[in-house]
C-alpha positions as CSV (number, residue, x, y, z in Angstrom):
1,M,19.4,-26.7,33.4
2,I,17.4,-24.8,31.6
3,N,16.6,-20.8,30.9
4,V,13.7,-19.1,28.9
5,T,14.5,-15.7,27.6
6,F,13.7,-13.1,24.9
7,V,15.7,-12.7,21.6
8,C,15.7,-10.1,18.7
9,F,15.1,-12.6,15.7
10,L,15.6,-11.5,12.3
11,S,12.5,-11.6,10.0
12,E,12.2,-14.6,8.1
13,C,9.9,-16.4,6.5
14,Y,9.0,-20.2,7.4
15,T,6.1,-21.0,5.5
16,V,6.3,-21.8,1.7
17,N,4.2,-19.0,0.8
18,G,5.9,-16.0,3.2
19,E,2.4,-15.3,4.5
20,D,4.6,-15.2,7.6
21,Y,6.5,-12.4,6.4
22,R,7.2,-9.2,9.1
23,G,10.6,-7.9,7.2
24,R,10.6,-4.1,6.4
25,Q,10.9,-4.1,2.4
26,N,8.8,-1.2,1.2
27,Q,9.7,-1.7,-2.8
28,T,8.8,-4.4,-5.2
29,S,12.2,-5.2,-5.3
30,L,15.6,-3.6,-4.2
31,Q,17.1,-2.6,-7.1
32,G,14.6,-0.8,-9.4
33,G,11.7,-2.0,-7.7
34,K,8.6,0.2,-7.4
35,P,7.3,1.9,-3.9
36,C,5.0,0.2,-2.2
37,L,1.4,2.1,-0.8
38,F,0.8,2.2,2.8
39,W,-1.7,-0.5,3.8
40,N,-3.9,2.7,5.4
41,E,-4.0,4.6,2.2
42,T,-5.7,2.4,0.1
43,F,-9.3,2.7,0.7
44,E,-10.3,2.1,-2.6
45,H,-8.7,-1.8,-2.6
46,P,-9.9,-5.4,-0.9
47,Y,-6.8,-5.1,1.6
48,N,-6.8,-1.5,3.9
49,T,-5.9,-1.0,7.5
50,L,-9.6,0.1,7.4
51,K,-11.2,-2.7,6.7
52,Y,-8.6,-5.3,9.0
53,P,-7.3,-2.4,11.9
54,N,-6.4,-5.6,14.1
55,G,-3.0,-5.9,12.0
56,E,-4.8,-9.5,10.5
57,G,-2.2,-10.6,8.1
58,G,0.6,-7.9,9.3
59,L,-1.2,-4.4,8.2
60,G,-0.6,-1.5,9.9
61,A,0.6,2.1,8.8
62,H,3.4,0.7,6.9
63,N,4.2,0.3,3.5
64,F,5.7,-3.4,4.0
65,C,5.3,-5.9,1.5
66,R,3.0,-8.2,3.6
67,N,1.4,-11.8,2.0
68,P,-2.4,-11.1,4.1
69,D,-4.6,-13.3,1.3
70,G,-2.6,-16.2,1.6
71,D,-1.5,-15.6,-2.2
72,V,2.1,-17.5,-3.7
73,R,4.5,-15.0,-1.5
74,P,4.0,-11.1,-0.4
75,W,3.3,-7.8,-2.3
76,C,1.9,-4.9,-2.1
77,Y,0.0,-2.3,-3.9
78,I,1.8,0.2,-6.3
79,A,1.0,3.8,-7.8
80,D,2.0,3.5,-11.2
81,Q,-0.4,0.9,-12.5
82,E,0.1,-1.1,-15.6
83,D,-2.4,-2.6,-17.7
84,G,-5.5,-1.8,-15.4
85,I,-2.5,-3.5,-12.4
86,Y,-2.5,-1.8,-9.5
87,W,-0.3,-4.5,-7.3
88,K,3.0,-6.2,-7.9
89,F,4.5,-9.3,-5.7
90,C,7.5,-8.6,-4.1
91,E,11.5,-9.9,-4.6
92,I,11.8,-10.3,-1.0
93,P,15.6,-12.4,-0.8
94,S,15.6,-12.7,2.4
95,C,11.5,-14.3,2.6
96,Q,12.5,-17.9,1.7
97,M,11.6,-20.8,3.7
98,P,14.9,-22.7,4.6
99,G,13.9,-26.2,2.1
100,I,13.3,-24.1,-0.6
101,L,16.8,-24.0,-3.0
102,G,15.7,-21.1,-5.1
103,C,14.4,-20.9,-8.5
104,F,16.0,-22.4,-11.7
105,K,15.4,-21.8,-15.4
106,D,14.6,-25.0,-17.7
107,N,16.6,-25.0,-20.6
108,G,14.9,-27.9,-21.3
109,H,18.3,-30.0,-22.4
110,P,18.4,-31.5,-19.8
111,P,16.0,-30.0,-17.2
112,P,17.7,-28.8,-13.8
113,L,16.4,-32.3,-12.3
114,A,15.8,-34.5,-15.1
115,E,16.1,-38.4,-12.9
116,S,12.2,-38.8,-12.9
117,Y,9.3,-36.4,-13.1
118,Q,5.7,-36.9,-13.3
119,T,2.4,-34.6,-14.3
120,S,-0.6,-33.9,-12.0
121,K,-3.8,-31.8,-12.3
122,T,-3.3,-32.0,-8.1
123,L,-0.1,-31.6,-8.2
124,T,0.9,-29.6,-4.7
125,I,4.3,-29.3,-3.1
126,Q,3.9,-31.7,-0.2
127,N,2.6,-34.6,-2.8
128,C,5.7,-33.5,-5.0
129,I,8.5,-33.8,-2.7
130,S,6.6,-37.0,-1.4
131,F,7.2,-38.7,-4.9
132,C,11.0,-37.8,-4.5
133,R,11.3,-38.7,-1.4
134,N,9.5,-42.2,-1.9
135,Q,12.4,-43.0,-5.2
136,R,15.6,-42.1,-2.9
137,Y,16.1,-39.0,-4.8
138,K,17.3,-35.6,-2.0
139,L,15.2,-32.6,-4.5
140,A,12.2,-32.1,-5.6
141,G,11.0,-30.0,-8.5
142,M,8.2,-28.2,-10.1
143,E,7.4,-26.3,-13.1
144,S,3.8,-24.7,-14.8
145,G,2.1,-25.8,-11.3
146,Y,1.7,-29.8,-12.5
147,A,5.0,-31.0,-14.0
148,C,7.4,-32.2,-11.0
149,F,10.6,-33.2,-11.5
150,C,13.1,-35.3,-9.4
151,G,16.9,-35.8,-8.9
152,N,20.1,-35.5,-7.0
153,D,22.3,-32.7,-8.5
154,L,21.4,-29.1,-9.5
155,D,23.2,-26.3,-11.2
156,Y,23.7,-23.8,-9.4
157,H,24.4,-21.0,-12.7
158,L,21.0,-21.4,-13.6
159,R,19.4,-20.1,-10.8
160,V,16.8,-16.8,-11.2
161,P,14.8,-14.6,-9.1
162,S,12.0,-16.1,-7.3
163,L,9.3,-14.0,-9.5
164,E,9.7,-15.8,-12.3
165,C,8.2,-19.2,-10.1
166,S,5.3,-17.9,-9.3
167,H,2.8,-19.8,-10.8
168,V,0.5,-21.5,-8.3
169,C,0.1,-25.2,-7.8
170,F,-3.2,-27.1,-9.6
171,G,-3.7,-28.7,-6.2
172,D,-3.5,-25.2,-4.3
173,Q,-3.7,-21.8,-4.9
174,Q,-1.2,-20.9,-2.1
175,Q,1.3,-22.6,-3.1
176,P,4.1,-21.6,-5.7
177,C,4.9,-24.6,-8.6
178,G,7.6,-22.6,-11.0
179,G,6.6,-20.9,-13.4
180,D,7.1,-21.2,-17.9
181,G,10.3,-22.4,-18.5
182,H,11.1,-22.4,-14.5
183,V,11.3,-24.8,-11.5
184,I,10.9,-24.1,-8.1
185,V,13.3,-26.6,-6.2
186,F,13.1,-28.0,-2.8
187,D,15.3,-30.3,-0.5
188,S,13.2,-33.5,-0.2
189,D,15.7,-35.0,1.7
190,G,13.7,-36.8,4.6
191,S,16.2,-37.6,7.7
192,V,14.9,-38.5,10.6
193,W,18.7,-38.7,12.3
194,W,20.8,-35.4,11.1
195,N,24.0,-33.4,13.0
196,Y,24.5,-30.2,13.3
197,T,27.9,-28.7,14.1
198,S,27.4,-25.0,12.7
199,E,26.4,-22.1,14.7
200,S,22.7,-22.1,13.2
201,G,20.3,-24.0,11.4
202,V,16.7,-24.9,10.4
203,I,15.3,-28.2,11.8
204,Y,12.0,-29.6,10.3
205,S,10.2,-32.6,11.3
206,P,10.1,-35.6,9.1
207,D,8.5,-35.0,5.7
208,F,7.9,-31.6,6.3
209,P,6.7,-29.3,4.9
210,D,3.9,-32.9,4.2
211,K,2.0,-34.6,7.7
212,Y,4.8,-36.9,9.4
213,S,3.7,-40.5,9.0
214,P,2.7,-42.7,12.2
215,G,5.5,-44.5,13.9
216,R,8.5,-41.6,13.4
217,V,11.3,-42.0,16.0
218,C,13.3,-39.4,14.8
219,Y,16.6,-37.6,16.8
220,W,18.4,-34.9,15.7
221,T,22.2,-33.9,17.4
222,I,23.0,-30.1,17.6
223,Q,26.5,-29.7,19.0
224,V,28.4,-26.6,19.0
225,P,31.9,-26.3,20.7
226,G,33.1,-23.2,22.4
227,A,29.4,-22.1,23.2
228,S,27.8,-21.0,26.8
229,F,24.5,-21.5,25.4
230,I,21.6,-22.5,22.2
231,I,18.8,-20.7,21.6
232,F,16.0,-22.3,19.6
233,N,13.5,-20.9,18.2
234,V,10.3,-23.0,17.6
235,T,8.8,-20.9,14.2
236,F,5.9,-23.2,13.2
237,F,4.5,-26.1,15.6
238,S,1.0,-28.4,14.9
239,I,1.1,-31.6,16.8
240,M,-1.6,-33.7,17.5
241,D,-2.1,-34.4,21.1
242,Q,0.2,-35.4,24.1
243,A,1.4,-39.0,22.7
244,D,3.3,-37.1,19.7
245,M,6.5,-35.0,21.1
246,V,9.0,-32.9,20.4
247,E,11.8,-32.9,23.5
248,L,14.7,-31.2,24.1
249,L,17.9,-33.4,25.3
250,D,21.4,-32.0,27.3
251,G,23.9,-34.2,25.2
252,Y,26.1,-34.6,27.8
253,T,23.7,-36.3,30.2
254,N,20.7,-37.3,28.0
255,Q,18.3,-35.1,30.7
256,V,14.9,-34.1,29.1
257,M,15.3,-30.5,29.3
258,N,12.1,-29.4,27.7
259,R,9.2,-31.2,26.2
260,F,6.2,-30.0,24.1
261,D,3.4,-32.0,22.6
262,G,0.0,-30.9,21.7
263,R,-1.6,-29.9,24.7
264,N,2.1,-28.1,25.9
265,P,3.1,-25.9,22.4
266,P,6.0,-23.7,22.8
267,R,5.0,-20.0,23.7
268,E,8.1,-18.4,23.6
269,I,12.0,-18.4,22.6
270,V,14.1,-21.0,24.5
271,N,17.9,-20.8,25.9
272,I,19.5,-23.9,26.8
273,T,23.1,-23.3,28.8
274,T,25.7,-26.5,27.0
275,D,26.8,-26.7,23.7
276,F,25.2,-29.8,22.7
277,V,21.8,-30.6,23.2
278,I,19.5,-33.9,21.4
279,L,16.0,-32.8,19.8
280,Y,13.9,-36.1,20.1
281,F,10.4,-36.3,18.3
282,Y,8.0,-39.4,18.4
283,S,4.4,-39.9,16.7
284,D,2.2,-42.8,17.6
285,R,0.8,-45.1,15.2
286,T,-2.4,-43.0,14.8
287,N,-2.1,-39.7,14.5
288,Q,-0.4,-37.0,11.6
289,A,-0.1,-33.5,11.8
290,Q,2.0,-31.2,9.6
291,G,5.0,-31.2,12.5
292,F,7.5,-28.2,13.2
293,S,10.2,-25.9,12.0
294,M,12.5,-25.3,14.1
295,I,15.8,-22.2,14.0
296,Y,18.7,-22.9,16.4
297,Q,21.4,-20.2,17.0
298,E,24.6,-20.2,18.9
299,D,24.8,-17.2,21.6
300,S,27.0,-15.2,20.2
301,D,25.6,-13.7,17.0
302,Y,21.8,-12.6,19.3
303,E,21.5,-9.8,21.3
304,E,19.3,-10.5,24.7
305,A,16.5,-8.3,24.9
306,N,16.1,-6.2,28.6
307,S,13.0,-7.8,30.6
308,T,10.2,-8.3,28.1
309,V,9.9,-8.3,24.6
310,E,7.4,-9.5,22.1
311,P,8.5,-12.2,20.5
312,P,8.1,-12.5,16.9
313,P,5.2,-12.8,14.6
314,G,4.5,-16.2,13.8
315,T,1.7,-17.1,10.9
316,T,-0.9,-16.4,12.8
317,T,-2.1,-12.4,13.6
318,E,-4.9,-13.5,16.5
319,K,-3.2,-15.3,18.1
320,S,-3.4,-12.8,21.9
321,N,-1.3,-13.2,25.2
322,A,-3.5,-14.6,27.7
323,S,-1.6,-12.8,30.8
324,H,-2.7,-9.3,29.2
325,N,-6.3,-10.7,29.8
326,E,-6.4,-11.7,33.2
327,K,-8.2,-9.3,35.3
328,S,-6.2,-8.8,38.6
329,S,-6.6,-7.0,42.4
330,Q,-4.3,-5.6,44.5
331,I,-5.0,-5.9,48.3
332,L,-3.3,-3.6,50.3
333,V,-1.9,-4.9,53.4
334,I,-0.5,-2.6,57.2
335,T,1.1,-4.6,59.5
336,S,2.7,-3.1,62.8
337,S,6.4,-4.9,61.6
338,P,9.0,-2.1,62.6
339,G,10.9,-2.9,59.8
340,K,11.3,-0.6,57.2
341,P,8.4,-0.7,54.6
342,D,9.2,-2.3,51.1
343,T,7.4,1.2,49.3
344,D,7.6,5.3,50.9
345,M,4.0,5.8,52.2
346,P,2.9,9.4,51.8
347,V,2.9,11.5,54.9
348,W,-1.4,12.7,54.0
349,T,-1.9,8.8,53.7
350,I,-0.4,8.5,57.9
351,Y,-1.5,11.1,59.3
352,A,-5.6,10.2,58.1
353,L,-4.7,6.8,59.1
354,A,-3.7,7.9,62.6
355,G,-6.5,9.8,63.1
356,L,-9.0,7.1,61.9
357,L,-7.2,5.0,64.5
358,T,-7.8,7.5,67.0
359,L,-11.5,8.2,66.3
360,T,-12.2,4.4,66.2
361,V,-10.4,4.3,69.6
362,L,-12.6,7.3,70.5
363,A,-16.0,5.7,69.6
364,M,-15.2,2.4,71.3
365,V,-14.4,3.9,74.3
366,A,-17.5,6.5,73.9
367,K,-19.8,3.4,73.6
368,L,-18.0,1.6,76.7
369,L,-18.8,4.3,79.0
370,L,-22.9,4.5,77.4
371,H,-22.8,0.6,78.3
372,V,-21.6,0.9,81.9
373,T,-24.0,4.2,82.1
374,V,-27.0,2.6,81.0
375,K,-26.4,-0.9,83.3
376,S,-25.7,0.6,86.5
377,P,-28.3,1.5,88.4
378,T,-25.9,3.8,91.1
379,I,-24.9,6.2,88.3
380,P,-27.5,9.2,88.3
381,A,-29.5,10.1,84.6
382,I,-27.5,13.4,83.1
383,S,-30.8,15.9,81.4
384,G,-30.5,18.5,79.5
385,A,-28.0,19.9,77.9
386,E,-26.0,17.6,79.0
387,S,-27.6,14.2,77.5
388,C,-26.2,13.0,74.2
389,A,-28.6,11.0,72.0
390,Q,-27.0,7.9,71.3
391,S,-27.2,6.7,68.1
392,S,-28.1,3.2,66.1
393,A,-25.1,0.6,67.1
394,S,-22.8,1.1,63.8
395,E,-22.1,-1.9,62.0
396,P,-18.5,-1.8,60.7
397,W,-17.5,-0.8,57.5
398,I,-16.9,-3.0,54.7
399,I,-15.6,-1.7,52.0
400,F,-14.9,-4.4,48.6
401,Y,-13.2,-3.3,45.4
402,R,-14.2,-4.7,42.7
403,P,-11.7,-4.4,39.8
404,S,-13.5,-3.5,36.4
405,T,-14.4,-6.4,33.4
406,I,-12.5,-5.6,30.3
407,S,-13.8,-7.1,27.6
408,L,-12.1,-8.0,24.9
409,F,-13.8,-8.9,21.8
410,K,-11.6,-10.4,18.4
411,K,-12.9,-8.7,15.4
412,K,-14.7,-11.5,13.4
413,L,-12.2,-11.6,10.0
414,K,-13.9,-11.1,7.0
415,N,-13.2,-14.3,5.1
416,H,-11.4,-13.1,2.2
417,H,-12.8,-15.2,0.0
418,S,-15.6,-13.0,0.1
419,D,-13.4,-10.0,-1.7
420,L,-12.8,-9.9,-4.8
421,S,-9.0,-11.0,-5.0
422,P,-6.5,-9.1,-6.9
423,L,-4.1,-11.7,-7.3
424,V,-5.9,-14.8,-7.4
425,G,-9.5,-14.1,-9.6
426,N,-6.9,-12.2,-12.5
């Protein structure tokens, strides 16, 4: 049995650059940070609610950190300009994609990851992780935008704030690839079989954030003893077509509870009433895509919302709910059932309907009598004041109700590359 419900989830980040962050931090750092300006008051800068009034990039009448231009991490405008700089990155502890282990200082004796390395002028997070996975290392690190390091052990005493790893990758300027003397470290373990027994966790498709390869068959078991149900929230989903699929199965019966593919993506949070679930992923031998990320949580730590609650915002801000745009009309059906109606009808409506029914009956009787009078030769004609002019034959009135059509035109988002970006241009 599967139930679908809406649940209140905390705002976190599930993209590498925090582009999906919708949290409420409104200063550049929790300790001693500068306050952020409101997005609806920054009209002298490229990003504001006047230019993007429909919530693009998470902008609105607030001063929370956002990443509307796809930079390496969320940022905000500040009032105190330093050397002409009017914006700063935000240090947000909760905005870190699962799989990122943090930013670490490279002392050089030895570096945090010393087993293997390479340099590349086209370095990205994906190809560094792939490089380390192919050599069966569990950790992958990037430094200064072009260097990739691999290893299996990490000294967590060298961990520093994530802002130290804000250099862009040489191969992708929307990804962070460490900093000068600082390495950003990822878990590169691309396991396709894994057992989860904790109360919550994050599951990624194989090779994420790189594309999954063709011909993959993977499964993960999620077993939380004592849980009455397990909640699944798919935070990212990119599957090619119906041939590639993700399934949630009952761990005890192997019955398929839910199935997602390229034509049937997940649209809401899923609640499965069991404490043992199997997550199955299959890709055919032709397709590749970025895959999925999914968080699960046993029921006790989340608060169920009443009726309908808006799902958490994803990486895109232009997604619309089709049910809001559908046109609908209401048909009022009046029956002669003696039973009690579902809703109370106003008294004046009853009187009006009764009067209309009476007039209809009288009109029909009058028309019948007039017909008999014309056809019968024995009935004398009525003249003078007693005569009544017969109106033309009345046609039944038909009332057509056509609901008004409301067309919603999505405002075309201006390409931010045409703006003079305050983030990458400098």
